[in-house]
MARLUM-135688 format. One record per residue: residue number from 1; residue in three letters; x, y negated, z negated of N, C-alpha, C in turn. Coordinates in pm, 1 decimal. Example, Ala and Ser with C-alpha at 12.3 -4.5 7.8 and 13.67 -1.06 7.14 Angstrom:
REM MARLUM-135688
> nr:rest:n.east:n.north:n.up:ca.east:ca.north:ca.up:c.east:c.north:c.up
> 1:ALA:1319.0:569.0:-780.0:1230.0:450.0:-780.0:1320.0:330.0:-780.0
> 2:SER:1285.0:225.0:-708.0:1367.0:106.0:-714.0:1290.0:-3.0:-787.0
//
This chain:
REM MARLUM-135688
> nr:rest:n.east:n.north:n.up:ca.east:ca.north:ca.up:c.east:c.north:c.up
> 1:ASN:76.6:117.2:3.3:14.2:-17.4:19.9:70.7:-121.3:10.4
> 2:MET:66.4:-245.4:64.9:128.7:-353.2:85.0:27.6:-445.4:83.6
> 3:GLY:14.5:-543.4:-38.3:-74.6:-655.9:-41.7:-215.5:-618.8:-67.1
> 4:SER:-246.5:-519.7:-120.9:-373.8:-421.8:-129.8:-436.4:-432.4:-282.1
> 5:ILE:-571.1:-414.5:-254.5:-652.6:-387.2:-403.3:-731.3:-250.6:-387.7
> 6:ASN:-722.2:-178.1:-493.0:-768.1:-45.1:-502.0:-878.2:-35.5:-608.4
> 7:LEU:-991.9:9.3:-581.3:-1106.6:-9.7:-680.7:-1160.0:156.5:-674.3
> 8:LYS:-1174.4:214.8:-772.3:-1247.5:374.7:-789.3:-1376.9:337.4:-870.1
> 9:ASN:-1499.8:351.3:-842.5:-1597.6:377.3:-915.3:-1616.3:234.3:-1007.7
> 10:ALA:-1579.4:133.5:-952.4:-1599.5:11.7:-1019.4:-1720.1:-91.5:-985.4
> 11:ARG:-1762.8:-163.9:-1058.6:-1891.2:-262.3:-1031.4:-1809.3:-399.4:-1020.2
> 12:VAL:-1859.6:-474.2:-922.5:-1815.9:-625.4:-917.0:-1923.8:-695.8:-908.3
> 13:ASP:-1957.5:-779.0:-993.4:-2061.8:-891.1:-989.2:-1998.9:-1014.3:-983.1
> 14:GLY:-1894.8:-1043.3:-1018.1:-1817.2:-1160.3:-996.7:-1740.9:-1178.6:-868.3
> 15:LYS:-1629.3:-1224.3:-880.4:-1572.0:-1260.1:-744.1:-1436.7:-1203.3:-752.9
> 16:LEU:-1405.2:-1124.1:-645.2:-1280.2:-1056.2:-603.6:-1223.2:-1083.0:-473.3
> 17:THR:-1120.0:-1138.5:-484.7:-1043.1:-1190.2:-354.0:-921.3:-1137.3:-342.4
> 18:ASN:-865.3:-1134.6:-245.3:-721.2:-1057.0:-192.9:-692.5:-1137.2:-100.4
> 19:GLU:-588.2:-1231.0:-105.9:-499.0:-1298.5:-9.2:-381.6:-1247.2:6.1
> 20:SER:-362.7:-1198.6:118.7:-227.3:-1149.4:148.6:-162.7:-1214.8:260.5
> 21:SER:-26.5:-1251.5:252.0:18.3:-1276.3:385.3:160.6:-1199.5:398.1
> 22:VAL:153.4:-1111.5:500.2:292.0:-1011.0:532.5:330.4:-1063.7:663.9
> 23:LYS:487.5:-1110.2:625.1:570.9:-1156.6:753.7:693.9:-1057.5:769.9
> 24:GLN:732.1:-1013.3:894.4:842.0:-932.6:919.2:857.1:-803.6:806.0
> 25:ALA:755.6:-726.3:787.3:767.8:-591.9:725.1:725.0:-489.5:781.8
> 26:ALA:760.7:-368.8:730.6:722.5:-230.3:804.4:658.2:-169.7:664.6
> 27:ASN:525.1:-112.9:698.4:465.2:-31.5:617.5:431.8:105.9:678.1
> 28:ILE:505.8:191.6:609.2:547.7:316.3:693.4:480.1:465.9:596.4
> 29:ALA:415.2:533.0:645.9:369.0:668.1:602.6:383.1:762.6:663.7
> 30:ILE:483.0:862.6:645.8:568.3:987.9:707.1:520.3:1101.6:632.3
> 31:GLY:463.9:1201.7:712.9:395.8:1338.0:651.2:288.9:1384.6:675.9
> 32:LYS:235.0:1470.2:598.7:103.9:1527.8:627.7:-9.3:1461.2:540.6
> 33:ASN:-141.8:1437.9:608.3:-233.2:1356.9:544.5:-211.3:1218.4:447.8
> 34:ASN:-111.4:1165.8:521.5:-75.4:1029.1:448.3:-158.3:900.7:486.6
> 35:LYS:-147.2:798.5:411.9:-210.3:682.0:454.9:-142.9:544.1:446.6
> 36:ALA:-150.5:446.1:541.7:-69.4:327.4:530.8:-163.4:191.0:540.5
> 37:ASN:-159.1:125.4:414.7:-239.1:15.0:413.1:-166.5:-117.9:394.7
> 38:MET:-203.9:-216.1:474.4:-120.6:-329.7:475.2:-221.3:-450.4:461.4
> 39:GLY:-242.0:-549.8:348.1:-306.0:-656.3:342.5:-472.7:-589.1:320.0
> 40:SER:-499.5:-482.2:255.1:-652.4:-428.2:269.7:-695.0:-411.9:133.8
> 41:VAL:-852.7:-394.4:114.4:-916.4:-367.8:-6.9:-949.8:-234.0:31.6
> 42:ASN:-930.5:-132.3:-63.5:-969.3:-9.7:-60.8:-1075.3:9.5:-192.8
> 43:MET:-1196.1:56.5:-153.7:-1299.9:100.6:-253.8:-1357.4:238.9:-239.0
> 44:ASP:-1335.2:294.9:-359.6:-1400.8:423.0:-360.7:-1492.6:444.2:-454.9
> 45:GLY:-1621.8:451.1:-429.0:-1737.4:473.5:-511.8:-1778.5:319.1:-545.7
> 46:GLY:-1861.0:311.4:-684.6:-1875.1:169.9:-749.4:-1989.1:89.0:-647.3
> 47:SER:-1995.2:-32.1:-673.0:-2099.7:-125.7:-599.7:-2051.7:-259.9:-612.8
> 48:ILE:-2097.8:-353.5:-508.4:-2080.3:-489.9:-535.5:-2215.0:-550.9:-557.1
> 49:GLY:-2254.5:-597.3:-711.9:-2375.2:-647.1:-717.1:-2438.8:-765.7:-635.7
> 50:LYS:-2550.1:-835.9:-660.4:-2607.8:-947.7:-583.3:-2513.7:-1057.9:-593.5
> 51:THR:-2454.2:-1057.6:-712.7:-2373.8:-1192.0:-762.5:-2217.0:-1161.4:-700.5
> 52:GLY:-2196.4:-1076.1:-660.3:-2059.8:-1009.8:-648.9:-2017.0:-1065.1:-481.2
> 53:VAL:-1898.5:-1097.2:-498.5:-1811.8:-1144.2:-375.6:-1707.2:-1089.7:-380.5
> 54:VAL:-1681.5:-992.7:-265.3:-1556.2:-942.4:-233.3:-1494.1:-1018.3:-109.3
> 55:THR:-1405.6:-1074.5:-87.6:-1306.5:-1126.1:16.3:-1178.1:-1080.5:39.7
> 56:ASN:-1152.1:-1027.8:140.8:-1000.5:-990.2:196.7:-955.5:-1080.9:301.4
> 57:LYS:-864.6:-1157.7:275.3:-789.8:-1253.3:370.9:-682.1:-1219.9:386.5
> 58:SER:-604.3:-1173.0:502.0:-503.5:-1105.1:536.5:-426.8:-1169.1:656.9
> 59:THR:-309.2:-1207.7:651.2:-231.3:-1267.1:770.8:-99.3:-1185.5:798.3
> 60:VAL:-101.3:-1132.2:906.9:-18.1:-1011.5:920.8:69.4:-1068.5:1043.9
> 61:LYS:215.5:-1120.6:1042.2:304.2:-1159.5:1119.6:410.4:-1064.8:1161.0
> 62:GLN:452.4:-1041.3:1278.0:580.8:-963.8:1326.0:596.4:-831.5:1214.9
> 63:ALA:486.4:-766.6:1208.3:478.6:-650.5:1099.1:451.8:-527.8:1174.9
> 64:ALA:513.7:-418.9:1128.0:470.1:-279.1:1171.5:400.1:-192.9:1062.0
> 65:ASN:284.2:-137.0:1095.7:208.6:-65.1:1016.6:177.0:67.7:1083.8
> 66:ILE:258.1:205.1:1008.1:279.6:279.8:1087.9:248.9:428.8:1003.6
> 67:ALA:172.9:542.5:1049.6:133.5:672.1:1026.4:215.6:736.2:1090.7
> 68:ILE:285.3:839.9:1069.4:342.4:933.2:1143.6:337.2:1082.2:1075.5
> 69:GLY:266.7:1176.4:1159.4:240.2:1323.7:1115.9:129.2:1367.9:1138.6
> 70:LYS:47.4:1441.5:1032.2:-86.0:1532.5:1085.7:-176.4:1448.0:1004.4
> 71:GLY:-291.8:1423.9:1045.0:-407.3:1363.7:983.3:-387.1:1257.8:907.1
> 72:ASN:-296.2:1144.0:951.4:-249.4:1024.3:885.3:-355.5:910.4:945.1
> 73:THR:-363.8:785.4:834.2:-449.9:671.8:883.9:-353.3:535.1:843.0
> 74:ALA:-352.5:464.9:960.0:-304.7:317.2:926.9:-401.3:207.0:958.0
> 75:ASN:-392.0:138.9:850.5:-478.5:39.9:839.8:-388.0:-93.1:820.9
> 76:MET:-444.4:-211.6:893.5:-376.1:-340.2:891.0:-479.3:-447.8:851.7
> 77:GLY:-488.0:-538.0:751.9:-576.1:-613.2:732.9:-720.8:-571.0:723.5
> 78:SER:-749.2:-472.5:661.3:-865.6:-406.2:666.6:-948.0:-386.6:531.9
> 79:ILE:-1070.8:-379.4:536.7:-1156.2:-320.3:405.6:-1186.9:-185.0:453.2
> 80:ASN:-1164.3:-67.7:343.9:-1202.7:51.7:354.0:-1303.6:88.8:234.9
> 81:MET:-1420.2:124.4:262.7:-1501.8:166.3:150.3:-1594.7:295.9:161.4
> 82:LYS:-1582.9:391.4:57.3:-1635.3:509.1:72.5:-1729.1:509.2:-38.9
> 83:ASP:-1872.1:544.1:7.6:-1976.3:580.1:-92.7:-1983.2:457.2:-178.3
> 84:ALA:-1993.9:343.8:-114.6:-2019.7:209.8:-227.0:-2146.3:153.5:-165.6
> 85:LYS:-2207.9:95.1:-246.3:-2350.1:23.9:-241.3:-2311.8:-147.6:-259.3
> 86:ILE:-2323.1:-211.3:-159.4:-2316.4:-364.1:-144.1:-2459.0:-420.4:-182.0
> 87:ASP:-2479.6:-507.0:-233.5:-2594.3:-597.0:-270.3:-2531.4:-729.6:-261.4
> 88:GLY:-2394.7:-740.5:-251.7:-2357.1:-904.6:-265.5:-2276.2:-906.6:-120.8
> 89:LYS:-2175.6:-981.7:-128.2:-2111.8:-1040.9:-3.9:-1983.7:-988.6:29.2
> 90:LEU:-1939.9:-905.9:119.2:-1819.6:-846.6:142.3:-1766.6:-914.1:298.0
> 91:THR:-1647.1:-990.4:297.7:-1603.0:-1052.7:410.8:-1466.4:-1019.5:421.2
> 92:ASN:-1431.1:-976.8:543.6:-1270.9:-950.7:576.7:-1239.2:-1052.7:695.7
> 93:GLU:-1138.6:-1132.2:667.3:-1066.5:-1232.5:749.9:-948.5:-1198.2:780.4
> 94:SER:-913.2:-1149.2:878.3:-764.0:-1094.0:908.6:-705.2:-1157.7:1060.4
> 95:THR:-598.7:-1220.7:1032.6:-527.2:-1256.0:1135.7:-395.1:-1179.0:1169.6
> 96:VAL:-379.3:-1135.1:1268.8:-266.8:-1037.0:1334.8:-192.1:-1106.1:1449.2
> 97:LYS:-50.5:-1129.5:1439.5:8.5:-1178.6:1528.2:133.1:-1105.4:1545.2
> 98:GLN:172.8:-1074.1:1666.8:294.5:-992.8:1697.4:323.5:-866.5:1621.3
> 99:ALA:241.7:-788.6:1589.1:232.9:-669.0:1513.5:189.8:-551.8:1579.0
> 100:ALA:255.3:-447.7:1508.7:215.8:-327.8:1554.8:161.6:-210.3:1473.4
> 101:ASN:46.3:-160.7:1533.8:-43.0:-65.2:1423.3:-51.0:67.0:1474.2
> 102:ILE:8.1:161.5:1445.5:35.0:287.0:1496.8:29.1:397.2:1412.4
> 103:ALA:-47.0:477.6:1469.1:-80.1:620.2:1418.9:-37.8:734.0:1539.8
> 104:ILE:63.4:831.4:1487.1:121.4:909.7:1578.7:124.8:1042.7:1502.8
> 105:GLY:73.6:1137.7:1583.4:19.5:1282.2:1513.6:-94.6:1355.1:1554.4
> 106:LYS:-154.6:1430.5:1481.6:-290.8:1494.3:1500.0:-398.0:1446.0:1424.3
> 107:ASN:-533.7:1416.7:1483.6:-613.6:1355.1:1428.4:-605.5:1230.7:1347.2
> 108:ASN:-534.4:1154.1:1401.5:-486.2:987.0:1340.9:-595.3:900.6:1372.5
> 109:THR:-569.0:809.4:1287.0:-640.6:687.5:1323.0:-571.9:558.3:1300.0
> 110:ALA:-585.2:455.2:1374.9:-513.6:342.0:1347.7:-624.8:225.0:1379.5
> 111:ASN:-621.8:152.7:1253.3:-718.3:26.1:1237.6:-655.8:-101.3:1249.5
> 112:MET:-696.3:-215.5:1303.3:-636.6:-333.0:1295.9:-756.8:-452.3:1275.8
> 113:GLY:-731.8:-538.5:1165.6:-835.8:-617.8:1139.9:-990.6:-568.4:1116.3
> 114:THR:-1023.2:-444.4:1064.0:-1136.0:-381.2:1060.5:-1207.0:-354.3:946.4
> 115:ILE:-1359.6:-323.6:935.0:-1412.0:-264.7:818.4:-1445.8:-144.2:840.6
> 116:ASN:-1405.6:-41.5:762.2:-1435.5:106.2:742.7:-1515.3:131.1:654.8
> 117:MET:-1625.1:175.1:670.5:-1721.5:233.4:549.6:-1806.6:373.8:575.0
> 118:LYS:-1762.4:461.4:476.7:-1833.8:586.7:493.0:-1909.7:599.3:367.9
> 119:GLY:-2018.6:659.4:426.0:-2135.7:680.0:316.1:-2192.4:540.1:259.1
> 120:GLY:-2260.0:532.9:131.6:-2299.8:403.9:71.9:-2402.7:331.9:155.6
> 121:SER:-2415.1:228.8:97.7:-2549.0:162.2:159.5:-2521.9:-30.4:139.1
> 122:ILE:-2574.5:-61.1:251.4:-2586.0:-234.8:237.7:-2740.7:-251.1:219.8
> 123:THR:-2774.0:-306.0:101.5:-2914.0:-361.0:96.6:-2959.7:-465.3:140.3
> 124:LYS:-3075.9:-514.6:143.4:-3145.7:-630.4:193.1:-3073.1:-748.3:155.1
> 125:THR:-3023.6:-768.4:63.7:-2932.0:-895.8:-11.5:-2783.5:-888.9:30.6
> 126:GLY:-2773.4:-761.3:90.3:-2606.7:-747.7:141.0:-2549.1:-803.6:254.5
> 127:ARG:-2428.1:-875.6:265.4:-2368.5:-922.8:394.7:-2246.1:-896.3:407.7
> 128:VAL:-2218.9:-806.3:516.6:-2093.0:-758.1:538.6:-2026.0:-825.8:666.3
> 129:THR:-1920.0:-917.0:674.6:-1895.9:-1016.9:770.5:-1715.7:-967.1:814.3
> 130:ASN:-1701.2:-939.8:929.3:-1569.7:-923.9:972.9:-1528.5:-1015.6:1081.2
> 131:LYS:-1420.9:-1114.9:1044.0:-1389.4:-1200.3:1134.7:-1223.0:-1183.1:1164.1
> 132:SER:-1202.3:-1121.4:1283.1:-1030.3:-1090.3:1289.8:-989.4:-1155.8:1438.4
> 133:THR:-869.3:-1206.7:1413.4:-795.4:-1283.3:1528.1:-689.5:-1174.4:1543.3
> 134:VAL:-661.2:-1139.0:1671.1:-550.5:-1031.3:1719.8:-473.8:-1116.4:1820.6
> 135:LYS:-351.8:-1167.4:1797.2:-254.0:-1204.9:1908.7:-135.9:-1125.8:1946.8
> 136:GLN:-116.9:-1103.8:2066.1:1.8:-1031.0:2098.9:60.0:-948.5:1985.6
> 137:ALA:-28.0:-820.6:2001.0:-37.3:-718.1:1920.6:-42.5:-578.8:1980.8
> 138:ALA:5.8:-465.2:1919.9:-42.7:-343.2:1986.8:-143.6:-252.0:1862.7
> 139:ASN:-228.4:-182.3:1932.4:-276.8:-97.9:1830.0:-288.1:22.5:1905.6
> 140:ILE:-217.4:139.2:1838.4:-197.5:256.4:1916.7:-209.0:376.7:1840.1
> 141:ALA:-281.4:499.6:1902.9:-330.3:626.8:1852.7:-250.1:716.0:1933.9
> 142:ILE:-142.4:804.5:1937.0:-82.9:922.3:2016.6:-95.8:1038.0:1943.3
> 143:GLY:-168.8:1119.9:2011.5:-178.4:1263.7:1954.9:-295.8:1313.0:1988.7
> 144:LYS:-351.9:1411.3:1928.4:-478.9:1472.2:1970.3:-600.6:1459.1:1880.8
> 145:GLY:-702.9:1397.7:1929.7:-820.8:1371.0:1846.7:-781.9:1239.2:1779.2
> 146:ASN:-721.2:1139.9:1834.6:-695.5:1020.5:1743.5:-799.8:910.7:1807.5
> 147:THR:-788.6:815.9:1710.4:-868.5:687.2:1735.4:-816.7:554.0:1685.4
> 148:ALA:-799.6:463.9:1806.6:-744.6:339.0:1770.6:-865.1:200.7:1757.1
> 149:ASN:-856.4:154.1:1666.2:-952.0:33.1:1647.4:-892.2:-93.5:1628.3
> 150:MET:-946.7:-204.0:1699.3:-896.3:-328.0:1683.6:-1000.0:-428.3:1660.2
> 151:GLY:-1011.9:-512.0:1556.2:-1120.5:-616.3:1525.3:-1260.6:-529.9:1550.4
> 152:THR:-1265.9:-438.4:1443.1:-1397.1:-340.6:1475.1:-1449.4:-339.6:1314.0
> 153:ILE:-1581.8:-294.3:1326.9:-1649.7:-238.8:1195.1:-1686.9:-92.5:1257.8
> 154:ASN:-1660.4:-7.4:1142.5:-1672.1:137.5:1165.4:-1766.2:183.1:1048.6
> 155:MET:-1888.5:248.9:1082.7:-1957.3:278.2:974.3:-2041.3:426.0:996.8
> 156:VAL:-2004.5:517.3:924.8:-2027.8:655.8:911.9:-2120.5:681.7:804.5
> 157:ASP:-2240.0:738.3:821.9:-2334.1:781.2:720.4:-2378.3:692.5:629.0
> 158:SER:-2392.7:558.2:670.3:-2432.4:448.6:610.0:-2563.5:430.5:632.4
> 159:LYS:-2630.2:343.0:537.3:-2767.3:282.3:539.9:-2785.9:129.5:552.6
> 160:ILE:-2802.2:78.9:649.7:-2805.7:-83.3:647.4:-2916.1:-174.9:620.0
> 161:ALA:-2975.4:-219.6:559.3:-3093.1:-299.9:556.0:-3049.4:-455.7:536.6
> 162:GLY:-2939.4:-463.9:547.7:-2888.4:-619.9:503.7:-2841.3:-675.6:639.3
> 163:LYS:-2733.5:-761.2:660.0:-2676.8:-810.2:772.1:-2529.9:-795.9:765.1
> 164:VAL:-2483.3:-731.8:914.3:-2365.5:-675.8:923.4:-2327.1:-770.1:1066.9
> 165:THR:-2186.7:-843.3:1048.4:-2152.5:-963.1:1148.7:-2003.9:-923.5:1210.5
> 166:ASN:-1973.9:-903.0:1291.7:-1827.8:-876.5:1348.5:-1803.8:-989.1:1467.4
> 167:THR:-1701.0:-1058.6:1408.5:-1654.9:-1178.6:1511.6:-1511.4:-1142.6:1541.6
> 168:SER:-1474.6:-1101.7:1647.3:-1304.4:-1078.3:1675.5:-1276.7:-1157.0:1803.5
> 169:THR:-1155.6:-1186.0:1786.7:-1098.0:-1278.7:1905.1:-960.6:-1190.2:1936.7
> 170:VAL:-957.2:-1132.5:2043.2:-813.4:-1064.2:2081.1:-755.7:-1124.2:2194.2
> 171:LYS:-647.5:-1170.0:2174.5:-573.1:-1222.2:2301.8:-417.8:-1148.2:2308.3
> 172:GLN:-393.7:-1111.2:2447.4:-251.7:-1062.3:2475.2:-242.1:-963.6:2405.2
> 173:ALA:-316.1:-851.7:2365.2:-305.9:-733.0:2286.0:-328.1:-626.2:2351.6
> 174:ALA:-284.8:-488.3:2316.4:-285.4:-376.7:2373.0:-353.1:-297.4:2275.1
> 175:ASN:-475.8:-189.2:2300.2:-528.8:-104.8:2242.2:-520.8:20.5:2296.0
> 176:ILE:-450.7:108.2:2255.5:-407.8:254.9:2338.7:-445.2:352.9:2273.7
> 177:ALA:-526.7:452.2:2317.3:-555.8:613.5:2246.4:-475.9:688.4:2362.7
> 178:ILE:-381.2:757.9:2340.8:-318.9:872.3:2399.5:-311.3:995.7:2358.5
> 179:GLY:-361.9:1106.6:2446.3:-389.8:1247.5:2392.1:-494.2:1274.7:2427.0
> 180:LYS:-568.3:1365.8:2386.2:-658.6:1474.8:2383.6:-793.1:1425.2:2306.1
> 181:ASN:-888.8:1399.9:2342.2:-1017.7:1356.1:2261.7:-993.1:1230.5:2194.8
> 182:ASN:-925.2:1153.8:2239.5:-888.2:1002.4:2171.6:-1005.0:916.2:2194.0
> 183:THR:-1004.5:811.1:2145.4:-1096.5:672.3:2140.4:-1044.2:564.8:2136.8
> 184:ALA:-1062.4:458.8:2210.1:-995.9:326.0:2177.6:-1127.4:224.5:2186.3
> 185:ASN:-1116.5:157.5:2067.2:-1218.7:27.3:2063.6:-1147.6:-75.8:2037.0
> 186:MET:-1211.3:-206.0:2129.8:-1156.5:-336.0:2081.4:-1269.0:-451.0:2055.2
> 187:GLY:-1274.5:-485.4:1942.8:-1368.8:-602.9:1908.2:-1487.7:-535.0:1949.4
> 188:THR:-1531.2:-399.7:1882.0:-1657.8:-341.1:1885.3:-1712.0:-304.9:1746.3
> 189:VAL:-1838.9:-272.2:1776.5:-1889.0:-232.9:1630.9:-1940.7:-75.2:1658.7
> 190:ASN:-1888.2:19.7:1557.3:-1921.5:183.9:1557.9:-2031.5:208.4:1456.3
> 191:LEU:-2142.5:254.0:1493.4:-2212.2:320.4:1392.2:-2246.2:474.8:1426.6
> 192:LYS:-2199.1:566.7:1327.3:-2246.0:702.0:1338.8:-2333.9:757.9:1231.3
> 193:ASN:-2433.7:821.7:1289.2:-2542.2:882.8:1166.8:-2575.8:780.3:1074.9
> 194:SER:-2578.6:667.1:1102.6:-2635.5:566.8:1001.5:-2745.4:492.4:1050.5
> 195:THR:-2812.3:421.7:967.4:-2964.4:366.1:978.0:-2937.0:226.7:973.7
> 196:VAL:-3017.8:156.8:1033.9:-3025.5:-7.7:1031.0:-3171.0:-47.0:1021.9
> 197:GLY:-3220.8:-99.8:926.4:-3339.3:-134.0:914.6:-3410.1:-88.7:782.1
> 198:LYS:-3529.9:-96.1:745.1:-3597.1:-62.9:628.8:-3555.6:91.3:581.9
//
């Protein structure tokens, strides 16, 4: 982890802000089932109450975020949530310039300036916003069954009754997925087994 906040089964009713600035740095995870985080907020379980505000502001310049091996994940300026309930406000503002976000191996994922949510719910009062600016950067997933995301929101098995907004600006950047069954996303919103509405 680099410039990150990690929460497990926590309840946030107040204000939680992560402001990280990473310049000329390397964040690397080598091996099996490893994860690399740079300027991110990781939340496992727990909830953000109606009065809760979680903000991640990350600026990454001339940096490399790399996961090498089997089943690895690379995150850069992102918010990762698993089985969390959002009643309040969750904002991710990331600026990535002249940086490389790379996942090499089998079943790897590369994220750059993204919000990843697995399970959990966003209620009527919940607001999730992703604002990402990517300039002169490379987001690469090489191997078998890999995924590359750039400035995106990924939601799996989530229930959405509130508001989800993705605003991304990508300039002079490369988003590449090389191998078998790979996916490359740039400035997109991906929903899988999720519901939007009441």
